[in-house]
PDBQT receptor file of N, H, CA, C and O in Angstrom, charges set to zero:
ATOM      1  N   MET A   1     -21.490   0.501  -2.802  1.00  0.00    +0.000 N 
ATOM      2  CA  MET A   1     -20.849   1.945  -2.796  1.00  0.00    +0.000 C 
ATOM      3  C   MET A   1     -20.696   2.414  -1.260  1.00  0.00    +0.000 C 
ATOM      4  O   MET A   1     -21.563   2.263  -0.400  1.00  0.00    +0.000 OA
ATOM      5  N   PRO A   2     -19.551   2.957  -1.092  1.00  0.00    +0.000 N 
ATOM      6  CA  PRO A   2     -19.201   3.292   0.373  1.00  0.00    +0.000 C 
ATOM      7  C   PRO A   2     -20.086   4.698   0.953  1.00  0.00    +0.000 C 
ATOM      8  O   PRO A   2     -20.513   5.559   0.183  1.00  0.00    +0.000 OA
ATOM      9  N   ASN A   3     -20.232   4.733   2.179  1.00  0.00    +0.000 N 
ATOM     10  H   ASN A   3     -19.885   4.033   2.804  1.00  0.00    +0.000 HD
ATOM     11  CA  ASN A   3     -20.944   5.883   2.708  1.00  0.00    +0.000 C 
ATOM     12  C   ASN A   3     -19.936   6.889   2.700  1.00  0.00    +0.000 C 
ATOM     13  O   ASN A   3     -18.777   6.680   2.341  1.00  0.00    +0.000 OA
ATOM     14  N   GLN A   4     -20.501   8.281   3.205  1.00  0.00    +0.000 N 
ATOM     15  H   GLN A   4     -21.442   8.451   3.496  1.00  0.00    +0.000 HD
ATOM     16  CA  GLN A   4     -19.630   9.345   3.244  1.00  0.00    +0.000 C 
ATOM     17  C   GLN A   4     -18.583   9.108   4.293  1.00  0.00    +0.000 C 
ATOM     18  O   GLN A   4     -17.434   9.508   4.107  1.00  0.00    +0.000 OA
ATOM     19  N   ASP A   5     -18.934   8.472   5.394  1.00  0.00    +0.000 N 
ATOM     20  H   ASP A   5     -19.868   8.147   5.545  1.00  0.00    +0.000 HD
ATOM     21  CA  ASP A   5     -17.962   8.372   6.350  1.00  0.00    +0.000 C 
ATOM     22  C   ASP A   5     -17.012   7.166   6.287  1.00  0.00    +0.000 C 
ATOM     23  O   ASP A   5     -16.379   6.819   7.283  1.00  0.00    +0.000 OA
ATOM     24  N   GLY A   6     -16.913   6.495   5.042  1.00  0.00    +0.000 N 
ATOM     25  H   GLY A   6     -17.428   6.778   4.232  1.00  0.00    +0.000 HD
ATOM     26  CA  GLY A   6     -15.890   5.511   4.672  1.00  0.00    +0.000 C 
ATOM     27  C   GLY A   6     -16.445   4.109   5.019  1.00  0.00    +0.000 C 
ATOM     28  O   GLY A   6     -15.863   3.114   4.585  1.00  0.00    +0.000 OA
ATOM     29  N   THR A   7     -17.558   3.998   5.793  1.00  0.00    +0.000 N 
ATOM     30  H   THR A   7     -18.031   4.806   6.145  1.00  0.00    +0.000 HD
ATOM     31  CA  THR A   7     -18.217   2.738   6.015  1.00  0.00    +0.000 C 
ATOM     32  C   THR A   7     -18.986   2.209   4.805  1.00  0.00    +0.000 C 
ATOM     33  O   THR A   7     -19.132   2.915   3.807  1.00  0.00    +0.000 OA
ATOM     34  N   GLY A   8     -19.450   1.037   4.884  1.00  0.00    +0.000 N 
ATOM     35  H   GLY A   8     -19.331   0.464   5.694  1.00  0.00    +0.000 HD
ATOM     36  CA  GLY A   8     -20.208   0.501   3.634  1.00  0.00    +0.000 C 
ATOM     37  C   GLY A   8     -19.738  -0.678   3.075  1.00  0.00    +0.000 C 
ATOM     38  O   GLY A   8     -18.841  -1.216   3.724  1.00  0.00    +0.000 OA
ATOM     39  N   PRO A   9     -20.086  -1.231   2.058  1.00  0.00    +0.000 N 
ATOM     40  CA  PRO A   9     -19.641  -2.444   1.481  1.00  0.00    +0.000 C 
ATOM     41  C   PRO A   9     -18.197  -2.591   1.184  1.00  0.00    +0.000 C 
ATOM     42  O   PRO A   9     -17.705  -3.714   1.297  1.00  0.00    +0.000 OA
ATOM     43  N   ARG A  10     -17.387  -1.498   0.783  1.00  0.00    +0.000 N 
ATOM     44  H   ARG A  10     -17.786  -0.586   0.692  1.00  0.00    +0.000 HD
ATOM     45  CA  ARG A  10     -16.016  -1.700   0.444  1.00  0.00    +0.000 C 
ATOM     46  C   ARG A  10     -15.299  -1.649   2.030  1.00  0.00    +0.000 C 
ATOM     47  O   ARG A  10     -15.767  -1.064   3.007  1.00  0.00    +0.000 OA
ATOM     48  N   GLY A  11     -14.105  -2.393   1.969  1.00  0.00    +0.000 N 
ATOM     49  H   GLY A  11     -13.724  -2.868   1.175  1.00  0.00    +0.000 HD
ATOM     50  CA  GLY A  11     -13.203  -2.308   3.070  1.00  0.00    +0.000 C 
ATOM     51  C   GLY A  11     -13.715  -3.166   4.347  1.00  0.00    +0.000 C 
ATOM     52  O   GLY A  11     -13.171  -3.021   5.442  1.00  0.00    +0.000 OA
ATOM     53  N   GLN A  12     -14.731  -4.018   4.159  1.00  0.00    +0.000 N 
ATOM     54  H   GLN A  12     -15.173  -4.135   3.270  1.00  0.00    +0.000 HD
ATOM     55  CA  GLN A  12     -14.991  -4.929   5.297  1.00  0.00    +0.000 C 
ATOM     56  C   GLN A  12     -14.491  -6.164   5.258  1.00  0.00    +0.000 C 
ATOM     57  O   GLN A  12     -14.406  -6.875   6.258  1.00  0.00    +0.000 OA
ATOM     58  N   GLY A  13     -14.080  -6.547   3.957  1.00  0.00    +0.000 N 
ATOM     59  H   GLY A  13     -14.150  -5.969   3.144  1.00  0.00    +0.000 HD
ATOM     60  CA  GLY A  13     -13.524  -7.993   3.742  1.00  0.00    +0.000 C 
ATOM     61  C   GLY A  13     -12.019  -8.040   4.411  1.00  0.00    +0.000 C 
ATOM     62  O   GLY A  13     -11.488  -7.046   4.904  1.00  0.00    +0.000 OA
ATOM     63  N   ARG A  14     -11.462  -9.239   4.359  1.00  0.00    +0.000 N 
ATOM     64  H   ARG A  14     -11.894 -10.047   3.959  1.00  0.00    +0.000 HD
ATOM     65  CA  ARG A  14     -10.252  -9.445   4.687  1.00  0.00    +0.000 C 
ATOM     66  C   ARG A  14      -9.352  -8.887   3.676  1.00  0.00    +0.000 C 
ATOM     67  O   ARG A  14      -8.368  -8.287   4.110  1.00  0.00    +0.000 OA
ATOM     68  N   GLY A  15      -9.520  -8.982   2.289  1.00  0.00    +0.000 N 
ATOM     69  H   GLY A  15     -10.319  -9.469   1.937  1.00  0.00    +0.000 HD
ATOM     70  CA  GLY A  15      -8.696  -8.661   1.257  1.00  0.00    +0.000 C 
ATOM     71  C   GLY A  15      -7.571  -9.480   1.052  1.00  0.00    +0.000 C 
ATOM     72  O   GLY A  15      -7.433 -10.516   1.702  1.00  0.00    +0.000 OA
ATOM     73  N   TYR A  16      -6.724  -9.100   0.178  1.00  0.00    +0.000 N 
ATOM     74  H   TYR A  16      -6.836  -8.259  -0.351  1.00  0.00    +0.000 HD
ATOM     75  CA  TYR A  16      -5.284  -9.658  -0.053  1.00  0.00    +0.000 C 
ATOM     76  C   TYR A  16      -4.434  -9.910   1.239  1.00  0.00    +0.000 C 
ATOM     77  O   TYR A  16      -4.441  -9.023   2.093  1.00  0.00    +0.000 OA
ATOM     78  N   GLY A  17      -3.806 -10.887   1.422  1.00  0.00    +0.000 N 
ATOM     79  H   GLY A  17      -3.800 -11.607   0.728  1.00  0.00    +0.000 HD
ATOM     80  CA  GLY A  17      -2.930 -11.061   2.660  1.00  0.00    +0.000 C 
ATOM     81  C   GLY A  17      -3.603 -11.464   3.826  1.00  0.00    +0.000 C 
ATOM     82  O   GLY A  17      -3.040 -11.276   4.905  1.00  0.00    +0.000 OA
ATOM     83  N   GLY A  18      -4.838 -12.045   3.785  1.00  0.00    +0.000 N 
ATOM     84  H   GLY A  18      -5.295 -12.198   2.909  1.00  0.00    +0.000 HD
ATOM     85  CA  GLY A  18      -5.733 -12.252   4.906  1.00  0.00    +0.000 C 
ATOM     86  C   GLY A  18      -5.215 -13.475   5.631  1.00  0.00    +0.000 C 
ATOM     87  O   GLY A  18      -6.028 -14.174   6.235  1.00  0.00    +0.000 OA
ATOM     88  N   GLY A  19      -3.870 -13.810   5.623  1.00  0.00    +0.000 N 
ATOM     89  H   GLY A  19      -3.209 -13.242   5.132  1.00  0.00    +0.000 HD
ATOM     90  CA  GLY A  19      -3.606 -14.944   6.482  1.00  0.00    +0.000 C 
ATOM     91  C   GLY A  19      -2.762 -15.944   5.666  1.00  0.00    +0.000 C 
ATOM     92  O   GLY A  19      -1.958 -16.668   6.252  1.00  0.00    +0.000 OA
ATOM     93  N   ASN A  20      -2.925 -16.007   4.302  1.00  0.00    +0.000 N 
ATOM     94  H   ASN A  20      -3.578 -15.419   3.825  1.00  0.00    +0.000 HD
ATOM     95  CA  ASN A  20      -2.101 -16.888   3.440  1.00  0.00    +0.000 C 
ATOM     96  C   ASN A  20      -0.737 -16.355   3.039  1.00  0.00    +0.000 C 
ATOM     97  O   ASN A  20      -0.572 -15.402   2.277  1.00  0.00    +0.000 OA
ATOM     98  N   PRO A  21       0.182 -17.027   3.596  1.00  0.00    +0.000 N 
ATOM     99  CA  PRO A  21       1.577 -16.231   3.126  1.00  0.00    +0.000 C 
ATOM    100  C   PRO A  21       1.993 -16.369   1.820  1.00  0.00    +0.000 C 
ATOM    101  O   PRO A  21       3.028 -15.755   1.560  1.00  0.00    +0.000 OA
ATOM    102  N   GLY A  22       1.503 -16.981   0.942  1.00  0.00    +0.000 N 
ATOM    103  H   GLY A  22       0.662 -17.480   1.153  1.00  0.00    +0.000 HD
ATOM    104  CA  GLY A  22       1.689 -17.005  -0.584  1.00  0.00    +0.000 C 
ATOM    105  C   GLY A  22       2.918 -18.018  -0.971  1.00  0.00    +0.000 C 
ATOM    106  O   GLY A  22       3.395 -18.896  -0.253  1.00  0.00    +0.000 OA
ATOM    107  N   PRO A  23       3.265 -17.689  -2.186  1.00  0.00    +0.000 N 
ATOM    108  CA  PRO A  23       4.287 -18.580  -2.510  1.00  0.00    +0.000 C 
ATOM    109  C   PRO A  23       5.753 -18.252  -2.185  1.00  0.00    +0.000 C 
ATOM    110  O   PRO A  23       6.634 -19.091  -2.373  1.00  0.00    +0.000 OA
ATOM    111  N   GLY A  24       6.027 -16.935  -1.660  1.00  0.00    +0.000 N 
ATOM    112  H   GLY A  24       5.311 -16.254  -1.507  1.00  0.00    +0.000 HD
ATOM    113  CA  GLY A  24       7.389 -16.495  -1.450  1.00  0.00    +0.000 C 
ATOM    114  C   GLY A  24       7.415 -16.567  -0.031  1.00  0.00    +0.000 C 
ATOM    115  O   GLY A  24       6.574 -17.228   0.578  1.00  0.00    +0.000 OA
ATOM    116  N   GLY A  25       8.329 -15.928   0.544  1.00  0.00    +0.000 N 
ATOM    117  H   GLY A  25       9.012 -15.392   0.049  1.00  0.00    +0.000 HD
ATOM    118  CA  GLY A  25       8.630 -15.918   2.080  1.00  0.00    +0.000 C 
ATOM    119  C   GLY A  25       9.714 -16.771   2.314  1.00  0.00    +0.000 C 
ATOM    120  O   GLY A  25      10.472 -17.202   1.446  1.00  0.00    +0.000 OA
ATOM    121  N   GLN A  26       9.771 -17.034   3.683  1.00  0.00    +0.000 N 
ATOM    122  H   GLN A  26       9.155 -16.684   4.388  1.00  0.00    +0.000 HD
ATOM    123  CA  GLN A  26      10.788 -17.986   4.274  1.00  0.00    +0.000 C 
ATOM    124  C   GLN A  26      10.434 -18.932   5.132  1.00  0.00    +0.000 C 
ATOM    125  O   GLN A  26       9.410 -18.825   5.808  1.00  0.00    +0.000 OA
ATOM    126  N   CYS A  27      11.198 -19.910   5.198  1.00  0.00    +0.000 N 
ATOM    127  H   CYS A  27      12.029 -19.997   4.649  1.00  0.00    +0.000 HD
ATOM    128  CA  CYS A  27      11.116 -21.184   6.240  1.00  0.00    +0.000 C 
ATOM    129  C   CYS A  27      11.998 -20.681   7.326  1.00  0.00    +0.000 C 
ATOM    130  O   CYS A  27      13.094 -20.163   7.112  1.00  0.00    +0.000 OA
ATOM    131  N   VAL A  28      11.470 -20.857   8.506  1.00  0.00    +0.000 N 
ATOM    132  H   VAL A  28      10.580 -21.278   8.680  1.00  0.00    +0.000 HD
ATOM    133  CA  VAL A  28      12.483 -20.324   9.941  1.00  0.00    +0.000 C 
ATOM    134  C   VAL A  28      12.463 -21.622  10.765  1.00  0.00    +0.000 C 
ATOM    135  O   VAL A  28      11.531 -22.423  10.834  1.00  0.00    +0.000 OA
ATOM    136  N   CYS A  29      13.556 -21.682  11.325  1.00  0.00    +0.000 N 
ATOM    137  H   CYS A  29      14.313 -21.032  11.269  1.00  0.00    +0.000 HD
ATOM    138  CA  CYS A  29      13.874 -22.757  12.446  1.00  0.00    +0.000 C 
ATOM    139  C   CYS A  29      13.415 -22.316  13.820  1.00  0.00    +0.000 C 
ATOM    140  O   CYS A  29      13.954 -21.387  14.421  1.00  0.00    +0.000 OA
ATOM    141  N   PRO A  30      12.309 -23.080  14.332  1.00  0.00    +0.000 N 
ATOM    142  CA  PRO A  30      11.986 -22.550  15.564  1.00  0.00    +0.000 C 
ATOM    143  C   PRO A  30      12.995 -22.730  16.695  1.00  0.00    +0.000 C 
ATOM    144  O   PRO A  30      12.840 -22.128  17.758  1.00  0.00    +0.000 OA
ATOM    145  N   GLN A  31      14.103 -23.612  16.467  1.00  0.00    +0.000 N 
ATOM    146  H   GLN A  31      14.229 -24.101  15.604  1.00  0.00    +0.000 HD
ATOM    147  CA  GLN A  31      15.094 -23.867  17.381  1.00  0.00    +0.000 C 
ATOM    148  C   GLN A  31      16.209 -22.851  17.273  1.00  0.00    +0.000 C 
ATOM    149  O   GLN A  31      16.432 -22.178  18.279  1.00  0.00    +0.000 OA
ATOM    150  N   CYS A  32      16.953 -22.644  16.171  1.00  0.00    +0.000 N 
ATOM    151  H   CYS A  32      16.771 -23.190  15.354  1.00  0.00    +0.000 HD
ATOM    152  CA  CYS A  32      18.033 -21.927  16.224  1.00  0.00    +0.000 C 
ATOM    153  C   CYS A  32      17.759 -20.631  15.336  1.00  0.00    +0.000 C 
ATOM    154  O   CYS A  32      18.724 -19.883  15.177  1.00  0.00    +0.000 OA
ATOM    155  N   GLY A  33      16.691 -20.327  14.811  1.00  0.00    +0.000 N 
ATOM    156  H   GLY A  33      15.908 -20.935  14.941  1.00  0.00    +0.000 HD
ATOM    157  CA  GLY A  33      16.357 -19.099  14.119  1.00  0.00    +0.000 C 
ATOM    158  C   GLY A  33      16.941 -18.811  12.537  1.00  0.00    +0.000 C 
ATOM    159  O   GLY A  33      16.865 -17.776  11.875  1.00  0.00    +0.000 OA
ATOM    160  N   GLU A  34      17.515 -20.043  12.211  1.00  0.00    +0.000 N 
ATOM    161  H   GLU A  34      17.577 -20.884  12.749  1.00  0.00    +0.000 HD
ATOM    162  CA  GLU A  34      17.877 -20.055  10.816  1.00  0.00    +0.000 C 
ATOM    163  C   GLU A  34      16.864 -19.825   9.862  1.00  0.00    +0.000 C 
ATOM    164  O   GLU A  34      15.806 -20.427  10.042  1.00  0.00    +0.000 OA
ATOM    165  N   ARG A  35      16.991 -18.898   8.644  1.00  0.00    +0.000 N 
ATOM    166  H   ARG A  35      17.851 -18.410   8.498  1.00  0.00    +0.000 HD
ATOM    167  CA  ARG A  35      15.984 -18.645   7.795  1.00  0.00    +0.000 C 
ATOM    168  C   ARG A  35      16.567 -19.013   6.412  1.00  0.00    +0.000 C 
ATOM    169  O   ARG A  35      17.684 -18.642   6.054  1.00  0.00    +0.000 OA
ATOM    170  N   ILE A  36      15.795 -19.715   5.711  1.00  0.00    +0.000 N 
ATOM    171  H   ILE A  36      14.887 -20.017   6.002  1.00  0.00    +0.000 HD
ATOM    172  CA  ILE A  36      15.936 -20.176   4.238  1.00  0.00    +0.000 C 
ATOM    173  C   ILE A  36      14.721 -19.737   3.414  1.00  0.00    +0.000 C 
ATOM    174  O   ILE A  36      13.615 -19.465   3.882  1.00  0.00    +0.000 OA
ATOM    175  N   SER A  37      15.101 -19.705   2.039  1.00  0.00    +0.000 N 
ATOM    176  H   SER A  37      15.999 -19.926   1.659  1.00  0.00    +0.000 HD
ATOM    177  CA  SER A  37      13.868 -19.123   1.169  1.00  0.00    +0.000 C 
ATOM    178  C   SER A  37      12.945 -20.383   1.035  1.00  0.00    +0.000 C 
ATOM    179  O   SER A  37      13.427 -21.506   0.889  1.00  0.00    +0.000 OA
ATOM    180  N   HIS A  38      11.520 -20.132   1.094  1.00  0.00    +0.000 N 
ATOM    181  H   HIS A  38      11.129 -19.220   1.212  1.00  0.00    +0.000 HD
ATOM    182  CA  HIS A  38      10.493 -21.050   0.763  1.00  0.00    +0.000 C 
ATOM    183  C   HIS A  38      10.545 -21.326  -0.725  1.00  0.00    +0.000 C 
ATOM    184  O   HIS A  38      10.595 -20.457  -1.595  1.00  0.00    +0.000 OA
ATOM    185  N   GLU A  39      10.526 -22.850  -0.949  1.00  0.00    +0.000 N 
ATOM    186  H   GLU A  39      10.486 -23.557  -0.242  1.00  0.00    +0.000 HD
ATOM    187  CA  GLU A  39      10.422 -23.276  -2.150  1.00  0.00    +0.000 C 
ATOM    188  C   GLU A  39       8.822 -23.507  -2.380  1.00  0.00    +0.000 C 
ATOM    189  O   GLU A  39       8.098 -24.012  -1.521  1.00  0.00    +0.000 OA
ATOM    190  N   ARG A  40       8.357 -23.049  -3.709  1.00  0.00    +0.000 N 
ATOM    191  H   ARG A  40       8.945 -22.639  -4.406  1.00  0.00    +0.000 HD
ATOM    192  CA  ARG A  40       7.065 -23.233  -3.947  1.00  0.00    +0.000 C 
ATOM    193  C   ARG A  40       6.782 -24.751  -4.038  1.00  0.00    +0.000 C 
ATOM    194  O   ARG A  40       7.639 -25.497  -4.511  1.00  0.00    +0.000 OA
ATOM    195  N   GLY A  41       5.674 -25.191  -3.625  1.00  0.00    +0.000 N 
ATOM    196  H   GLY A  41       4.977 -24.586  -3.240  1.00  0.00    +0.000 HD
ATOM    197  CA  GLY A  41       5.299 -26.552  -3.317  1.00  0.00    +0.000 C 
ATOM    198  C   GLY A  41       5.933 -27.632  -2.593  1.00  0.00    +0.000 C 
ATOM    199  O   GLY A  41       5.736 -28.838  -2.741  1.00  0.00    +0.000 OA
ATOM    200  N   VAL A  42       6.812 -26.981  -1.696  1.00  0.00    +0.000 N 
ATOM    201  H   VAL A  42       6.972 -26.001  -1.576  1.00  0.00    +0.000 HD
ATOM    202  CA  VAL A  42       7.655 -27.583  -0.729  1.00  0.00    +0.000 C 
ATOM    203  C   VAL A  42       7.166 -27.169   0.711  1.00  0.00    +0.000 C 
ATOM    204  O   VAL A  42       7.611 -26.121   1.180  1.00  0.00    +0.000 OA
ATOM    205  N   PRO A  43       6.338 -27.875   1.389  1.00  0.00    +0.000 N 
ATOM    206  CA  PRO A  43       5.964 -27.250   2.783  1.00  0.00    +0.000 C 
ATOM    207  C   PRO A  43       7.276 -27.172   3.707  1.00  0.00    +0.000 C 
ATOM    208  O   PRO A  43       8.125 -28.063   3.726  1.00  0.00    +0.000 OA
ATOM    209  N   CYS A  44       7.330 -26.100   4.401  1.00  0.00    +0.000 N 
ATOM    210  H   CYS A  44       6.640 -25.376   4.385  1.00  0.00    +0.000 HD
ATOM    211  CA  CYS A  44       8.482 -25.920   5.194  1.00  0.00    +0.000 C 
ATOM    212  C   CYS A  44       8.630 -26.956   6.414  1.00  0.00    +0.000 C 
ATOM    213  O   CYS A  44       9.696 -27.174   6.989  1.00  0.00    +0.000 OA
ATOM    214  N   GLN A  45       7.406 -27.561   6.723  1.00  0.00    +0.000 N 
ATOM    215  H   GLN A  45       6.540 -27.384   6.256  1.00  0.00    +0.000 HD
ATOM    216  CA  GLN A  45       7.560 -28.489   7.775  1.00  0.00    +0.000 C 
ATOM    217  C   GLN A  45       8.140 -29.975   7.311  1.00  0.00    +0.000 C 
ATOM    218  O   GLN A  45       8.234 -30.933   8.079  1.00  0.00    +0.000 OA
ATOM    219  N   SER A  46       8.508 -29.985   5.920  1.00  0.00    +0.000 N 
ATOM    220  H   SER A  46       8.432 -29.208   5.296  1.00  0.00    +0.000 HD
ATOM    221  CA  SER A  46       8.998 -31.235   5.443  1.00  0.00    +0.000 C 
ATOM    222  C   SER A  46      10.469 -30.863   5.140  1.00  0.00    +0.000 C 
ATOM    223  O   SER A  46      11.197 -31.657   4.543  1.00  0.00    +0.000 OA
ATOM    224  N   VAL A  47      10.888 -29.692   5.540  1.00  0.00    +0.000 N 
ATOM    225  H   VAL A  47      10.297 -29.048   6.025  1.00  0.00    +0.000 HD
ATOM    226  CA  VAL A  47      12.568 -29.357   5.388  1.00  0.00    +0.000 C 
ATOM    227  C   VAL A  47      13.151 -29.340   6.643  1.00  0.00    +0.000 C 
ATOM    228  O   VAL A  47      12.527 -28.900   7.609  1.00  0.00    +0.000 OA
ATOM    229  N   SER A  48      14.262 -29.764   6.736  1.00  0.00    +0.000 N 
ATOM    230  H   SER A  48      14.769 -30.121   5.951  1.00  0.00    +0.000 HD
ATOM    231  CA  SER A  48      15.169 -29.988   8.054  1.00  0.00    +0.000 C 
ATOM    232  C   SER A  48      15.884 -28.757   8.001  1.00  0.00    +0.000 C 
ATOM    233  O   SER A  48      16.159 -28.392   6.858  1.00  0.00    +0.000 OA
ATOM    234  N   CYS A  49      16.255 -28.025   8.923  1.00  0.00    +0.000 N 
ATOM    235  H   CYS A  49      16.031 -28.322   9.852  1.00  0.00    +0.000 HD
ATOM    236  CA  CYS A  49      17.183 -26.977   9.168  1.00  0.00    +0.000 C 
ATOM    237  C   CYS A  49      18.559 -27.248   8.778  1.00  0.00    +0.000 C 
ATOM    238  O   CYS A  49      19.022 -28.311   9.191  1.00  0.00    +0.000 OA
ATOM    239  N   PRO A  50      19.391 -26.422   7.987  1.00  0.00    +0.000 N 
ATOM    240  CA  PRO A  50      20.609 -26.801   7.347  1.00  0.00    +0.000 C 
ATOM    241  C   PRO A  50      21.619 -26.717   8.652  1.00  0.00    +0.000 C 
ATOM    242  O   PRO A  50      22.684 -27.329   8.576  1.00  0.00    +0.000 OA
ATOM    243  N   LYS A  51      21.315 -25.993   9.810  1.00  0.00    +0.000 N 
ATOM    244  H   LYS A  51      20.450 -25.495   9.871  1.00  0.00    +0.000 HD
ATOM    245  CA  LYS A  51      22.238 -25.838  10.773  1.00  0.00    +0.000 C 
ATOM    246  C   LYS A  51      22.027 -26.681  11.954  1.00  0.00    +0.000 C 
ATOM    247  O   LYS A  51      23.037 -26.980  12.591  1.00  0.00    +0.000 OA
ATOM    248  N   CYS A  52      20.832 -27.141  12.378  1.00  0.00    +0.000 N 
ATOM    249  H   CYS A  52      20.011 -26.898  11.861  1.00  0.00    +0.000 HD
ATOM    250  CA  CYS A  52      20.712 -27.761  13.534  1.00  0.00    +0.000 C 
ATOM    251  C   CYS A  52      19.742 -29.168  13.382  1.00  0.00    +0.000 C 
ATOM    252  O   CYS A  52      19.529 -30.019  14.245  1.00  0.00    +0.000 OA
ATOM    253  N   GLY A  53      19.238 -29.107  11.994  1.00  0.00    +0.000 N 
ATOM    254  H   GLY A  53      19.412 -28.416  11.293  1.00  0.00    +0.000 HD
ATOM    255  CA  GLY A  53      18.189 -30.467  11.710  1.00  0.00    +0.000 C 
ATOM    256  C   GLY A  53      16.940 -30.444  12.306  1.00  0.00    +0.000 C 
ATOM    257  O   GLY A  53      16.192 -31.415  12.189  1.00  0.00    +0.000 OA
ATOM    258  N   ALA A  54      16.623 -29.469  12.923  1.00  0.00    +0.000 N 
ATOM    259  H   ALA A  54      17.231 -28.680  13.018  1.00  0.00    +0.000 HD
ATOM    260  CA  ALA A  54      15.016 -29.288  13.398  1.00  0.00    +0.000 C 
ATOM    261  C   ALA A  54      14.207 -29.022  12.170  1.00  0.00    +0.000 C 
ATOM    262  O   ALA A  54      14.715 -28.454  11.203  1.00  0.00    +0.000 OA
ATOM    263  N   LYS A  55      12.909 -29.434  12.181  1.00  0.00    +0.000 N 
ATOM    264  H   LYS A  55      12.496 -29.896  12.966  1.00  0.00    +0.000 HD
ATOM    265  CA  LYS A  55      11.999 -29.235  11.172  1.00  0.00    +0.000 C 
ATOM    266  C   LYS A  55      11.781 -27.734  11.235  1.00  0.00    +0.000 C 
ATOM    267  O   LYS A  55      11.795 -27.107  12.294  1.00  0.00    +0.000 OA
ATOM    268  N   MET A  56      11.563 -27.153   9.953  1.00  0.00    +0.000 N 
ATOM    269  H   MET A  56      11.551 -27.662   9.093  1.00  0.00    +0.000 HD
ATOM    270  CA  MET A  56      11.401 -25.653   9.829  1.00  0.00    +0.000 C 
ATOM    271  C   MET A  56       9.847 -25.355   9.947  1.00  0.00    +0.000 C 
ATOM    272  O   MET A  56       8.986 -26.215   9.762  1.00  0.00    +0.000 OA
ATOM    273  N   THR A  57       9.600 -24.064  10.268  1.00  0.00    +0.000 N 
ATOM    274  H   THR A  57      10.299 -23.366  10.418  1.00  0.00    +0.000 HD
ATOM    275  CA  THR A  57       8.186 -23.637  10.166  1.00  0.00    +0.000 C 
ATOM    276  C   THR A  57       7.957 -22.498   9.070  1.00  0.00    +0.000 C 
ATOM    277  O   THR A  57       8.966 -22.098   8.489  1.00  0.00    +0.000 OA
ATOM    278  N   ARG A  58       6.850 -21.996   8.768  1.00  0.00    +0.000 N 
ATOM    279  H   ARG A  58       6.030 -22.320   9.240  1.00  0.00    +0.000 HD
ATOM    280  CA  ARG A  58       6.794 -20.994   7.858  1.00  0.00    +0.000 C 
ATOM    281  C   ARG A  58       6.787 -19.787   8.467  1.00  0.00    +0.000 C 
ATOM    282  O   ARG A  58       6.026 -19.580   9.412  1.00  0.00    +0.000 OA
ATOM    283  N   GLY A  59       7.686 -18.783   7.972  1.00  0.00    +0.000 N 
ATOM    284  H   GLY A  59       8.304 -18.951   7.204  1.00  0.00    +0.000 HD
ATOM    285  CA  GLY A  59       7.675 -17.388   8.297  1.00  0.00    +0.000 C 
ATOM    286  C   GLY A  59       7.438 -16.544   7.250  1.00  0.00    +0.000 C 
ATOM    287  O   GLY A  59       7.207 -16.995   6.129  1.00  0.00    +0.000 OA
ATOM    288  N   ASN A  60       7.474 -15.100   7.532  1.00  0.00    +0.000 N 
ATOM    289  H   ASN A  60       7.662 -14.733   8.443  1.00  0.00    +0.000 HD
ATOM    290  CA  ASN A  60       7.205 -14.308   6.547  1.00  0.00    +0.000 C 
ATOM    291  C   ASN A  60       8.385 -13.647   5.988  1.00  0.00    +0.000 C 
ATOM    292  O   ASN A  60       8.266 -12.866   5.045  1.00  0.00    +0.000 OA
TER     293      ASN A  60
């Protein structure tokens, strides 16, 4: 149960969205900035940019 001032057991954890981008989002090219939708189960690092051919990275 939280204290009167808002401190206490609640609100101290990282909660939802603590660093894992989840199944949605986008893959971003670090070279040209092209963005494509992230496909669930397919790591962005295994996808080549459709514009320049560089390996994509995960973006939000």
